[in-house]
Backbone bond lengths (Angstrom), bond angles and torsions (degrees), N, CA, C in turn:
res aa  C-N    CA-C-N  psi(-1)  N-CA   C-N-CA  omega(-1)  CA-C   N-CA-C  phi
1 A - - - 1.454 - - 1.526 110.85 -
2 T 1.319 116.78 -39.45 1.469 120.29 -179.91 1.524 110.88 -63.18
3 L 1.319 117.47 -43.00 1.459 120.53 178.98 1.521 111.26 -60.21
4 V 1.316 116.77 -41.94 1.464 119.78 179.86 1.519 110.35 -64.00
5 R 1.316 116.54 -44.24 1.470 119.40 -179.14 1.526 111.25 -62.40
6 V 1.322 116.92 -38.07 1.463 120.35 -174.11 1.531 112.14 -84.29
7 L 1.338 117.59 -35.94 1.464 120.19 -167.90 1.522 115.31 -114.82
8 D 1.315 118.76 -5.26 1.462 119.24 -172.39 1.523 113.21 -61.43
9 D 1.314 117.71 -28.08 1.467 119.38 179.53 1.525 112.17 -73.20
10 R 1.344 117.15 -10.76 1.460 121.07 -179.01 1.523 113.92 -117.46
11 V 1.318 117.89 -10.06 1.468 121.77 -175.62 1.529 108.96 -119.15
12 P 1.340 117.94 109.79 1.465 119.51 -176.37 1.527 114.56 -83.10
13 Y 1.336 117.84 -18.67 1.463 121.05 -178.82 1.525 109.53 -129.51
14 W 1.333 115.37 130.71 1.462 121.90 -178.54 1.528 109.29 -123.37
15 A 1.328 116.74 129.80 1.462 122.25 175.37 1.520 108.79 -109.86
16 T 1.307 116.01 129.99 1.467 120.41 -179.26 1.522 111.60 -70.14
17 L 1.337 116.52 -43.86 1.463 122.44 -178.63 1.518 109.02 -140.56
18 N 1.318 115.71 151.02 1.456 122.04 172.03 1.526 108.72 -118.59
19 E 1.320 116.03 119.32 1.463 122.83 176.56 1.533 113.45 54.30
20 P 1.324 117.91 58.28 1.468 118.48 176.88 1.526 112.91 -61.11
21 W 1.344 117.63 -27.74 1.462 119.28 178.24 1.520 111.00 -60.91
22 V 1.325 117.70 -38.74 1.467 120.97 -179.87 1.526 110.16 -65.06
23 V 1.317 116.68 -40.74 1.468 120.57 176.77 1.526 109.94 -59.20
24 M 1.328 115.81 -47.16 1.465 121.22 -177.96 1.529 111.81 -66.30
25 D 1.334 116.76 -53.71 1.462 121.04 -173.45 1.527 111.61 -72.25
26 G 1.332 116.56 -50.62 1.454 119.79 -177.83 1.512 113.68 -70.93
27 G 1.316 116.45 -33.39 1.456 119.68 -175.68 1.511 115.07 -87.70
28 Y 1.365 116.85 -25.48 1.461 118.48 -170.27 1.528 114.94 -131.20
29 F 1.347 117.75 -13.20 1.465 118.96 178.50 1.524 111.66 -107.38
30 N 1.358 117.33 -61.50 1.469 117.30 179.91 1.516 113.02 -91.15
31 G 1.327 117.48 -12.88 1.457 121.09 172.88 1.506 115.92 73.91
32 G 1.338 117.93 11.28 1.455 119.98 -177.62 1.513 114.69 -77.26
33 L 1.322 117.16 -13.71 1.461 122.17 179.94 1.522 109.33 -126.17
34 A 1.314 115.71 163.65 1.463 120.33 179.31 1.531 109.86 -60.33
35 P 1.349 116.87 140.58 1.464 128.72 6.08 1.528 114.82 -87.54
36 G 1.323 118.01 9.63 1.458 120.66 172.45 1.510 115.93 78.09
37 H 1.329 117.74 27.39 1.465 120.11 179.17 1.529 110.97 -87.89
38 R 1.319 115.23 156.55 1.465 122.13 173.03 1.519 107.45 -134.76
39 N 1.314 115.22 91.31 1.460 119.75 -174.14 1.520 108.47 -146.32
40 L 1.322 116.72 101.57 1.453 121.75 -176.72 1.522 112.26 -56.74
41 F 1.331 117.36 -35.90 1.458 119.77 -176.39 1.527 112.16 -70.59
42 V 1.308 116.73 -20.35 1.462 120.45 179.48 1.527 111.57 -85.29
43 V 1.329 117.51 -28.81 1.471 121.87 -169.51 1.526 113.28 -54.58
44 P 1.345 120.44 -54.50 1.465 117.98 -178.29 1.522 113.26 -66.46
45 R 1.320 117.24 -28.00 1.464 119.67 177.13 1.528 110.93 -70.89
46 V 1.327 116.31 -36.97 1.463 119.85 175.02 1.525 109.79 -61.62
47 A 1.336 116.56 -46.29 1.465 120.26 179.25 1.520 110.73 -58.00
48 H 1.314 116.48 -47.02 1.465 119.56 -176.96 1.524 111.31 -66.96
49 N 1.314 117.25 -39.84 1.466 118.95 179.32 1.526 111.87 -68.81
50 L 1.334 117.48 -33.85 1.463 119.49 173.17 1.523 110.20 -61.40
51 L 1.322 116.92 -42.44 1.457 120.00 179.48 1.526 111.81 -69.44
52 R 1.314 117.24 -34.60 1.475 119.29 174.46 1.524 110.46 -64.41
53 A 1.334 116.47 -39.14 1.466 120.01 176.91 1.526 110.46 -63.88
54 H 1.333 116.21 -41.32 1.473 120.06 175.40 1.525 110.74 -57.65
55 A 1.326 116.29 -47.18 1.464 120.10 -178.62 1.522 111.48 -60.35
56 R 1.314 116.18 -42.79 1.470 119.54 -179.87 1.522 110.84 -66.17
57 A 1.330 116.88 -38.93 1.463 119.90 178.78 1.524 111.08 -64.10
58 V 1.326 117.27 -38.73 1.468 120.08 176.61 1.524 110.13 -62.03
59 E 1.325 116.71 -43.21 1.468 120.03 179.48 1.524 111.44 -61.39
60 V 1.327 116.42 -43.15 1.466 120.26 179.18 1.522 110.13 -63.75
61 Y 1.344 115.99 -43.21 1.463 117.68 -178.86 1.524 111.30 -65.97
62 R 1.309 118.32 -40.96 1.468 120.55 178.60 1.528 111.25 -59.80
63 A 1.329 116.11 -33.46 1.467 119.45 -179.19 1.519 112.31 -76.21
64 L 1.336 117.45 -30.14 1.464 120.36 -171.22 1.523 114.38 -115.60
65 G 1.327 117.55 -28.34 1.461 120.70 -171.77 1.516 113.27 -94.33
66 R 1.331 114.74 169.39 1.461 120.69 -177.72 1.526 112.72 -126.14
67 H 1.318 118.03 4.85 1.454 119.67 -173.37 1.531 110.96 -120.91
68 A 1.324 117.67 -141.80 1.465 122.31 -172.28 1.523 111.16 -104.98
69 V 1.333 115.32 139.36 1.461 120.73 177.95 1.525 108.81 -129.52
70 G 1.336 115.68 141.81 1.458 121.12 179.36 1.513 110.28 -157.48
71 I 1.313 116.11 -160.37 1.459 122.74 179.09 1.527 107.68 -139.83
72 V 1.332 116.87 154.01 1.466 121.98 -180.00 1.526 108.64 -115.91
73 L 1.331 116.35 122.28 1.460 122.34 -178.46 1.524 110.50 -119.48
74 N 1.328 116.57 136.01 1.461 119.93 171.36 1.526 108.39 -85.20
75 L 1.315 116.16 126.18 1.461 121.44 -176.22 1.524 109.81 -123.55
76 E 1.320 114.96 142.08 1.468 121.67 -177.51 1.523 108.47 -138.92
77 P 1.332 118.09 101.60 1.464 119.28 -177.57 1.521 111.23 -61.40
78 K 1.321 115.13 144.02 1.466 121.51 -178.23 1.523 109.83 -111.75
79 Y 1.322 115.74 136.48 1.458 122.36 -179.82 1.524 108.46 -128.96
80 P 1.337 118.66 134.71 1.470 119.19 179.52 1.521 111.91 -68.14
81 A 1.318 116.30 140.27 1.462 121.20 179.59 1.522 111.57 -67.22
82 T 1.329 116.43 -33.85 1.465 122.35 174.98 1.522 107.57 -137.80
83 D 1.308 115.94 176.97 1.467 120.08 178.81 1.524 111.80 -90.46
84 S 1.321 117.15 13.00 1.465 119.30 -179.89 1.524 110.29 -67.58
85 E 1.316 115.11 152.59 1.463 120.13 179.51 1.527 110.88 -60.67
86 E 1.330 117.05 -37.72 1.467 120.33 -179.33 1.524 111.27 -65.21
87 D 1.341 117.07 -43.76 1.465 119.73 -179.79 1.523 111.19 -68.26
88 R 1.322 117.22 -38.08 1.466 119.32 178.99 1.527 110.66 -66.30
89 A 1.325 117.11 -39.08 1.464 120.18 177.87 1.525 110.86 -67.46
90 A 1.328 117.01 -40.25 1.468 120.49 177.43 1.522 110.61 -63.28
91 T 1.327 116.73 -39.09 1.462 120.94 178.36 1.521 110.78 -64.29
92 A 1.320 116.86 -40.87 1.464 120.16 178.17 1.526 111.09 -62.73
93 R 1.326 117.42 -39.61 1.468 119.93 178.17 1.524 110.60 -66.09
94 A 1.332 116.61 -44.78 1.462 119.99 -179.89 1.523 111.15 -62.50
95 D 1.322 117.14 -39.65 1.461 121.49 178.59 1.527 111.01 -66.37
96 A 1.318 116.99 -42.59 1.465 119.97 178.93 1.519 110.99 -61.98
97 Y 1.334 116.26 -39.42 1.464 120.74 -177.33 1.522 112.00 -73.72
98 M 1.324 117.97 -44.86 1.465 119.31 -172.37 1.512 113.52 -90.08
99 N 1.312 118.53 -33.33 1.458 120.68 -173.69 1.526 112.95 -108.57
100 R 1.310 115.88 -58.13 1.466 119.42 -172.08 1.522 113.00 -73.35
101 L 1.322 118.31 -20.60 1.466 121.86 178.97 1.523 112.11 -54.10
102 F 1.331 117.29 -38.24 1.464 119.90 178.73 1.525 112.55 -103.86
103 V 1.323 117.85 -30.82 1.468 119.72 -178.58 1.524 111.58 -65.50
104 E 1.316 117.72 -47.18 1.461 119.55 -171.60 1.527 114.05 -70.20
105 P 1.333 120.71 -40.75 1.466 117.63 174.15 1.527 112.56 -60.11
106 V 1.332 116.75 -40.15 1.465 120.77 -176.56 1.524 111.51 -72.00
107 L 1.327 117.39 -42.61 1.463 120.43 -173.38 1.522 113.97 -99.06
108 A 1.335 118.12 -18.87 1.463 119.71 -175.61 1.523 113.75 -130.33
109 G 1.328 118.20 -3.74 1.460 120.37 176.60 1.513 114.43 70.91
110 R 1.310 117.54 28.67 1.469 120.95 179.78 1.525 109.26 -152.09
111 Y 1.325 115.14 161.29 1.458 120.82 170.08 1.530 109.07 -97.46
112 P 1.325 117.99 150.16 1.466 120.17 177.57 1.525 111.63 -57.64
113 D 1.327 115.74 141.44 1.460 120.80 -178.12 1.523 112.65 -60.72
114 L 1.326 117.35 -25.71 1.462 120.29 -177.62 1.525 113.33 -72.43
115 L 1.322 118.02 -21.30 1.465 119.07 -171.61 1.526 113.85 -64.10
116 P 1.341 120.81 -44.16 1.465 118.42 176.27 1.526 112.53 -59.23
117 E 1.341 116.22 -34.73 1.469 119.62 176.89 1.525 110.90 -67.97
118 I 1.336 116.75 -41.07 1.462 121.16 -178.99 1.524 111.20 -65.67
119 F 1.331 116.60 -47.02 1.466 120.71 -174.28 1.520 113.25 -87.18
120 G 1.318 117.73 -17.06 1.453 119.87 179.59 1.524 111.92 60.07
121 E 1.332 116.17 -134.60 1.462 119.90 -175.99 1.524 112.80 -69.95
122 A 1.331 117.36 -8.10 1.469 119.87 175.45 1.526 111.99 -78.02
123 W 1.329 117.24 -14.02 1.463 119.79 -178.43 1.534 109.88 -73.87
124 P 1.329 118.18 124.56 1.462 120.52 -175.82 1.525 112.26 -83.46
125 E 1.304 115.63 165.16 1.464 120.49 171.57 1.529 108.20 -75.68
126 I 1.324 116.64 129.11 1.458 122.14 -175.53 1.522 109.53 -106.78
127 A 1.307 116.88 127.43 1.462 121.48 178.93 1.522 110.30 -75.22
128 G 1.327 116.09 132.41 1.456 120.13 178.43 1.512 112.77 -59.75
129 A 1.330 116.55 -33.81 1.467 119.68 179.05 1.522 111.07 -64.17
130 D 1.327 116.71 -34.29 1.468 119.90 176.65 1.523 110.52 -61.58
131 L 1.330 116.26 -47.33 1.461 120.18 -177.64 1.524 111.35 -63.43
132 E 1.312 116.60 -36.65 1.464 119.62 178.07 1.523 110.74 -62.53
133 R 1.315 117.25 -41.77 1.467 120.67 179.01 1.523 111.06 -69.93
134 I 1.330 116.67 -40.31 1.464 120.74 -179.02 1.526 110.93 -62.28
135 A 1.321 117.05 -32.97 1.465 121.67 -176.15 1.524 113.09 -89.11
136 A 1.313 118.23 14.36 1.468 119.92 177.20 1.529 109.61 -56.31
137 P 1.332 118.10 141.62 1.473 120.83 -176.05 1.527 112.39 -56.87
138 L 1.333 115.07 142.75 1.459 122.40 178.56 1.522 109.90 -115.24
139 D 1.322 115.15 160.00 1.462 120.60 178.30 1.522 112.26 -89.48
140 F 1.321 117.32 -20.50 1.460 121.16 177.61 1.519 109.35 -161.88
141 L 1.330 114.99 160.63 1.464 122.25 170.91 1.516 107.62 -124.22
142 G 1.328 116.35 124.53 1.456 121.19 175.49 1.517 110.25 -90.09
143 V 1.322 116.63 134.71 1.463 122.79 179.59 1.522 108.91 -117.36
144 N 1.324 116.67 121.43 1.463 122.20 171.07 1.519 107.53 -99.48
145 Y 1.332 116.07 117.22 1.466 120.04 -177.70 1.521 110.09 -125.13
146 Y 1.336 115.38 131.40 1.460 121.45 177.48 1.524 113.41 -128.60
147 T 1.328 117.57 -39.27 1.460 119.82 -169.99 1.517 110.06 -158.86
148 R 1.316 115.72 -179.99 1.462 122.46 174.73 1.519 109.29 -117.76
149 G 1.335 116.07 176.80 1.452 121.17 173.27 1.516 110.83 -132.13
150 V 1.336 117.12 112.74 1.463 121.27 172.18 1.524 106.42 -85.02
151 T 1.326 116.34 120.39 1.465 120.97 -161.77 1.522 112.28 -117.57
152 A 1.332 114.83 137.57 1.465 121.37 177.31 1.526 109.55 -131.06
153 F 1.307 115.70 153.92 1.459 121.93 175.62 1.520 109.97 -65.65
154 D 1.324 116.11 133.53 1.463 121.62 177.88 1.521 107.99 -145.98
155 P 1.337 118.08 99.97 1.466 120.22 -175.81 1.515 113.82 -62.62
156 G 1.332 117.70 -16.56 1.455 120.06 -179.09 1.511 114.65 -87.32
157 T 1.320 118.21 -4.37 1.462 121.29 -179.12 1.520 109.83 -88.05
158 P 1.330 118.41 125.06 1.465 120.59 -178.06 1.524 112.36 -59.18
159 L 1.293 115.56 147.19 1.464 126.62 172.44 1.523 113.23 72.37
160 L 1.329 117.97 -62.77 1.461 120.43 -170.98 1.526 114.22 -94.54
161 Q 1.319 117.92 -17.90 1.465 121.23 -172.32 1.534 110.15 49.68
162 A 1.315 114.73 44.86 1.461 121.59 -178.20 1.517 108.92 -144.97
163 K 1.324 115.96 146.09 1.459 120.60 177.83 1.523 109.41 -136.38
164 T 1.327 116.01 155.88 1.454 121.93 175.35 1.522 109.17 -87.52
165 V 1.318 116.01 130.95 1.465 122.08 -175.72 1.528 109.30 -99.10
166 P 1.341 118.85 122.70 1.469 120.67 177.96 1.525 111.53 -60.99
167 Q 1.329 115.13 149.23 1.462 121.96 179.76 1.531 108.68 -112.90
168 P 1.325 118.77 102.16 1.471 121.57 -171.38 1.524 114.37 -58.69
169 A 1.322 117.74 -28.54 1.467 120.00 -176.50 1.524 112.92 -85.47
170 S 1.314 117.82 -3.19 1.464 121.15 -174.03 1.522 111.92 -94.74
171 T 1.325 115.05 158.66 1.461 122.52 169.69 1.522 108.58 -84.97
172 Y 1.331 116.32 142.16 1.461 121.35 178.04 1.526 109.45 -122.79
173 T 1.326 115.52 147.40 1.457 120.57 177.73 1.525 110.11 -83.94
174 E 1.318 116.20 175.48 1.464 121.07 177.30 1.527 112.02 -65.14
175 M 1.314 117.75 -17.21 1.458 121.48 175.56 1.527 111.69 -82.51
176 G 1.330 117.00 -5.41 1.454 120.39 -175.54 1.510 113.33 81.64
177 W 1.330 116.87 20.98 1.458 121.97 -178.03 1.524 110.02 -101.13
178 E 1.326 116.08 132.71 1.460 120.80 178.35 1.526 110.66 -67.86
179 V 1.315 115.95 137.77 1.466 121.10 174.21 1.523 107.55 -83.76
180 Y 1.330 116.30 115.48 1.465 120.97 -175.81 1.521 109.36 -145.99
181 P 1.328 117.90 84.89 1.471 121.12 -175.76 1.524 114.02 -60.45
182 D 1.333 118.01 -34.87 1.463 119.38 -178.75 1.523 111.89 -60.70
183 G 1.333 116.59 -23.26 1.453 119.20 177.99 1.514 112.84 -64.17
184 L 1.328 117.36 -30.44 1.461 119.92 176.40 1.519 109.87 -65.54
185 Y 1.330 116.20 -47.06 1.466 119.38 177.13 1.530 110.33 -60.04
186 D 1.326 117.33 -46.58 1.464 120.62 -177.37 1.526 111.51 -61.44
187 T 1.320 117.04 -38.14 1.463 120.71 179.08 1.521 111.09 -64.65
188 L 1.317 116.61 -46.47 1.465 120.55 179.82 1.524 111.03 -64.78
189 A 1.330 117.06 -41.28 1.463 120.51 179.32 1.527 110.85 -65.52
190 W 1.332 116.80 -39.31 1.474 120.78 177.74 1.522 110.91 -60.15
191 L 1.313 117.16 -46.87 1.461 120.18 178.40 1.519 110.72 -62.47
192 H 1.317 116.39 -45.35 1.464 122.32 -176.07 1.525 111.77 -61.79
193 H 1.318 117.10 -40.95 1.463 120.71 -172.71 1.528 113.66 -89.75
194 N 1.328 117.93 -16.35 1.468 119.48 -173.03 1.522 114.97 -113.05
195 Y 1.319 117.92 -11.47 1.464 119.73 -175.38 1.523 110.59 -138.32
196 D 1.318 114.45 158.05 1.465 120.55 170.91 1.522 106.39 -81.76
197 V 1.319 115.11 80.36 1.462 121.05 -167.60 1.528 110.45 -92.60
198 P 1.329 117.29 138.67 1.466 120.00 174.67 1.527 110.15 -74.12
199 P 1.326 118.57 176.82 1.467 120.09 175.38 1.525 111.19 -52.44
200 L 1.319 115.60 143.23 1.460 122.27 -174.82 1.521 111.43 -105.46
201 F 1.318 115.04 147.87 1.456 122.81 168.93 1.524 107.92 -127.53
202 I 1.326 117.28 138.14 1.464 120.27 167.40 1.519 105.15 -85.09
203 T 1.318 116.27 100.66 1.459 121.08 -172.06 1.525 113.05 -87.35
204 E 1.327 117.41 -20.25 1.466 121.41 171.42 1.523 108.43 -148.19
205 N 1.323 115.82 134.39 1.458 122.04 171.47 1.519 107.54 -161.79
206 G 1.309 116.78 122.59 1.458 119.61 -177.57 1.515 110.58 176.97
207 A 1.329 116.00 -172.46 1.460 119.83 -173.22 1.517 111.13 -150.89
208 A 1.330 114.89 143.44 1.464 121.51 171.70 1.521 108.36 -94.87
209 F 1.322 115.82 121.37 1.458 121.99 175.11 1.520 108.80 -131.34
210 Y 1.327 115.49 159.89 1.462 119.39 173.11 1.523 108.62 -67.56
211 D 1.314 116.67 126.25 1.458 121.56 178.00 1.521 109.29 -105.08
212 P 1.330 118.06 124.25 1.467 120.22 179.12 1.518 110.74 -68.42
213 P 1.318 117.56 162.66 1.472 120.00 176.25 1.523 110.58 -59.38
214 R 1.317 114.71 160.64 1.457 119.39 179.12 1.530 111.03 -59.80
215 C 1.329 115.47 140.59 1.465 120.69 176.13 1.523 109.58 -71.52
216 S 1.327 115.33 172.78 1.467 119.71 -179.70 1.522 112.11 -61.98
217 N 1.335 116.00 -26.11 1.469 118.58 178.60 1.528 112.59 -88.23
218 G 1.336 116.22 6.61 1.455 120.27 174.80 1.509 115.27 89.57
219 C 1.329 119.10 1.81 1.458 120.75 -177.72 1.531 110.72 -90.81
220 V 1.319 115.65 163.71 1.463 122.50 172.94 1.525 106.57 -124.49
221 D 1.310 116.54 113.13 1.462 120.95 -178.29 1.525 109.78 -89.34
222 D 1.321 116.34 126.82 1.467 121.97 179.30 1.529 109.45 -135.78
223 P 1.339 117.19 68.98 1.471 120.23 -174.07 1.522 114.19 -61.25
224 L 1.331 118.38 -32.00 1.463 119.40 179.18 1.525 111.05 -66.09
225 R 1.319 116.76 -37.39 1.465 120.02 178.47 1.530 110.87 -70.48
226 V 1.324 116.33 -39.57 1.469 119.68 175.65 1.526 109.99 -57.10
227 E 1.320 116.55 -46.51 1.463 120.18 -179.07 1.522 111.24 -67.13
228 Y 1.326 116.87 -35.99 1.464 120.21 176.44 1.522 109.97 -58.48
229 F 1.321 116.98 -50.68 1.458 119.56 -179.27 1.524 111.24 -64.72
230 R 1.329 116.97 -41.52 1.458 119.33 -179.02 1.533 111.05 -57.80
231 T 1.325 116.61 -50.88 1.459 119.94 -174.40 1.525 112.29 -70.77
232 H 1.321 117.37 -34.48 1.462 118.79 178.40 1.525 111.40 -73.24
233 L 1.307 117.59 -36.12 1.464 119.59 175.58 1.524 111.14 -68.81
234 Q 1.313 117.77 -31.98 1.461 120.06 173.26 1.530 110.67 -64.39
235 A 1.331 116.91 -40.39 1.464 120.40 176.66 1.519 110.83 -63.71
236 L 1.325 116.46 -39.90 1.461 120.56 177.53 1.527 110.64 -64.38
237 R 1.321 116.81 -41.64 1.465 120.65 178.00 1.529 110.68 -59.47
238 R 1.324 116.62 -38.71 1.467 120.28 178.08 1.528 111.08 -64.92
239 A 1.333 116.47 -38.71 1.463 119.85 177.14 1.526 111.01 -63.38
240 L 1.312 116.65 -42.89 1.461 120.36 178.03 1.524 110.72 -61.96
241 A 1.321 116.98 -41.69 1.463 120.76 179.52 1.522 111.47 -63.30
242 D 1.329 116.95 -27.57 1.461 121.36 179.13 1.524 112.86 -87.78
243 G 1.317 116.82 8.01 1.455 120.48 173.84 1.509 115.69 87.64
244 I 1.320 118.32 12.77 1.464 121.06 178.12 1.523 108.56 -79.99
245 D 1.318 116.05 130.99 1.467 122.09 -171.45 1.527 110.66 -83.56
246 V 1.322 115.90 86.74 1.464 122.14 176.06 1.518 107.72 -109.49
247 R 1.319 116.81 122.16 1.464 121.45 -172.32 1.524 113.80 -96.79
248 G 1.348 117.82 -16.59 1.454 118.30 -176.53 1.515 112.03 -167.90
249 Y 1.332 114.84 164.34 1.466 122.40 -178.58 1.521 108.23 -140.95
250 F 1.335 115.69 132.94 1.459 121.74 179.31 1.529 109.04 -123.81
251 A 1.326 115.88 119.89 1.464 120.58 177.22 1.530 109.29 -74.26
252 W 1.322 115.62 134.68 1.465 120.09 173.81 1.522 108.17 -107.38
253 S 1.341 116.20 115.52 1.460 124.12 1.91 1.527 109.24 -136.66
254 L 1.327 115.38 173.85 1.459 119.42 178.02 1.527 110.45 -62.66
255 L 1.325 116.68 -50.38 1.467 122.28 -174.60 1.526 110.87 -118.54
256 D 1.317 117.05 149.53 1.462 120.00 163.58 1.527 107.39 -57.73
257 N 1.325 116.74 134.21 1.463 117.35 -172.05 1.528 111.70 -148.56
258 F 1.308 114.80 -168.96 1.462 123.20 -177.17 1.523 108.37 -83.06
259 E 1.315 117.29 117.01 1.461 122.35 -173.08 1.528 110.52 -107.97
260 W 1.342 115.84 82.70 1.448 122.28 175.66 1.540 110.81 47.22
261 S 1.333 116.19 -132.45 1.468 120.17 -176.25 1.526 112.70 -74.56
262 Y 1.331 118.12 -7.52 1.465 120.98 176.86 1.523 112.04 -82.33
263 G 1.308 117.13 -7.11 1.454 119.96 -178.94 1.517 111.63 61.89
264 Y 1.345 115.75 -132.40 1.464 120.93 -177.94 1.529 112.51 -99.69
265 T 1.320 117.50 19.47 1.463 119.99 -174.62 1.523 113.30 -85.82
266 K 1.321 118.82 -13.85 1.463 121.98 -178.67 1.527 108.91 -115.72
267 R 1.322 115.54 119.64 1.466 120.56 -175.66 1.531 110.18 -101.77
268 F 1.326 115.58 113.36 1.460 122.04 176.88 1.527 112.38 -101.70
269 G 1.314 118.36 -12.76 1.455 121.22 -167.37 1.511 114.63 -68.96
270 I 1.347 115.10 152.71 1.464 120.40 166.73 1.532 109.31 -90.69
271 V 1.324 115.58 -5.08 1.465 122.05 171.54 1.525 107.75 -119.35
272 H 1.331 116.51 123.04 1.463 122.15 -179.41 1.522 109.78 -75.29
273 V 1.332 115.90 136.37 1.460 121.97 175.82 1.522 108.68 -115.37
274 D 1.322 116.31 123.00 1.461 121.79 171.58 1.520 106.02 -82.11
275 Y 1.328 116.96 108.58 1.462 119.56 -172.61 1.523 112.74 -69.68
276 A 1.311 117.59 -17.17 1.467 120.03 177.43 1.525 111.66 -79.12
277 T 1.333 116.19 -39.00 1.478 120.17 -175.66 1.517 112.90 -112.09
278 L 1.339 116.56 -13.35 1.470 124.14 -174.40 1.526 112.74 67.97
279 A 1.330 117.67 13.32 1.464 120.41 174.84 1.526 109.31 -64.00
280 R 1.323 115.70 140.24 1.459 121.61 -177.31 1.528 109.62 -116.39
281 T 1.330 115.63 130.18 1.459 121.47 -176.97 1.521 109.21 -130.59
282 P 1.332 118.43 117.80 1.470 119.58 175.79 1.528 110.94 -59.04
283 K 1.323 116.27 133.06 1.458 121.80 177.98 1.534 109.72 -86.38
284 A 1.328 115.46 173.14 1.463 119.50 175.41 1.522 110.74 -57.57
285 S 1.329 117.22 -34.24 1.465 120.19 178.85 1.521 111.78 -64.95
286 A 1.324 118.01 -31.33 1.464 120.49 176.24 1.522 110.36 -67.42
287 R 1.315 116.45 -42.11 1.463 119.51 177.74 1.530 110.80 -64.59
288 F 1.335 115.62 -40.54 1.466 119.45 177.93 1.526 110.83 -63.01
289 Y 1.319 116.19 -46.33 1.471 120.06 -177.87 1.529 110.78 -64.84
290 T 1.324 116.83 -34.79 1.460 120.50 175.21 1.527 110.38 -60.00
291 R 1.329 116.24 -42.91 1.466 120.12 178.87 1.523 111.74 -66.89
292 V 1.323 116.69 -37.56 1.466 119.94 177.73 1.524 110.26 -60.02
293 I 1.321 115.92 -46.82 1.461 120.04 -178.98 1.527 110.60 -65.09
294 A 1.330 116.28 -45.73 1.464 120.03 -176.95 1.524 111.99 -63.57
295 S 1.328 116.79 -32.88 1.467 120.66 -177.93 1.521 112.95 -97.83
296 N 1.335 117.11 2.86 1.463 122.35 -175.95 1.529 111.19 53.47
297 G 1.320 115.30 39.66 1.456 121.24 175.32 1.509 115.48 89.14
298 A 1.319 117.79 -2.19 1.466 119.70 -177.40 1.518 112.44 -64.25
299 C 1.333 117.41 -23.88 1.472 120.67 -176.85 1.524 113.08 -86.69
300 L 1.327 118.43 1.36 1.463 120.06 -173.93 1.523 112.99 -64.47
301 D 1.302 117.76 -26.03 1.458 120.58 -178.59 1.519 112.75 -96.72
302 E 1.328 116.66 5.29 1.455 120.99 178.18 1.522 109.43 -91.93
303 G 1.323 117.21 172.56 1.454 121.37 172.86 1.509 110.43 -70.20
304 S 1.337 116.83 162.73 1.459 121.45 -177.21 1.508 111.90 -69.37
């Protein structure tokens, strides 16, 4: 409430949460992020309480604010590795857990039917009044997109009995994420065709790659990142041409920065940061992105 009172005249868009799935999964299921717990019985309760917090924040903003409020979700489309019944079922479970777990309560006022089956006795009783509040109308939905998941049945994987299958012909980022621009289009189309979705923003999209030292002329060449942005912006352009209501795009990120538990080892920035001196140097991707903005995307089909 204090932030709204102080900053609402300067901030036109407010997000209640950013990537609640990461908080839930990394913090309470696989334990790779703070607070580092691994407790299956806590996971669905964490998800629900995050959504209750979102609902309360929307209510507070509606009472005090004058602009737009929404939520930002990281989404990763799932594709079956084969057409086998087992792989398709595993893909459905992975999709319910990673994507629909937060999308459906917010946009449809329900949890996916698969979740009680996935969590078993760990699935809590959900109050209908909670779901009604969680599904309060939003002014926008932020989508953070980085990669896809090609999914296969794996009985040895806890909870989902599903695993992501590497794609040998694909490029991968330093995070180990497959570069798959069509997944951005597929994610936007899925939201557009399956839900009463508010206007969309791509709130994060980018890639961590190894950046070579600065050249003698002071530049930092990052051709893989340039190509990442080019192909993903082309996918976004296709979504716009198909009538999907996307209002904005934000490259992740402006600066090389602190990346969760990876610290400063993963560079996402379009501006290089020398961590010893804090000197900042625009990379080739920054120059490319500048041209994209200046030309309103007309340069996307040109050479770098």
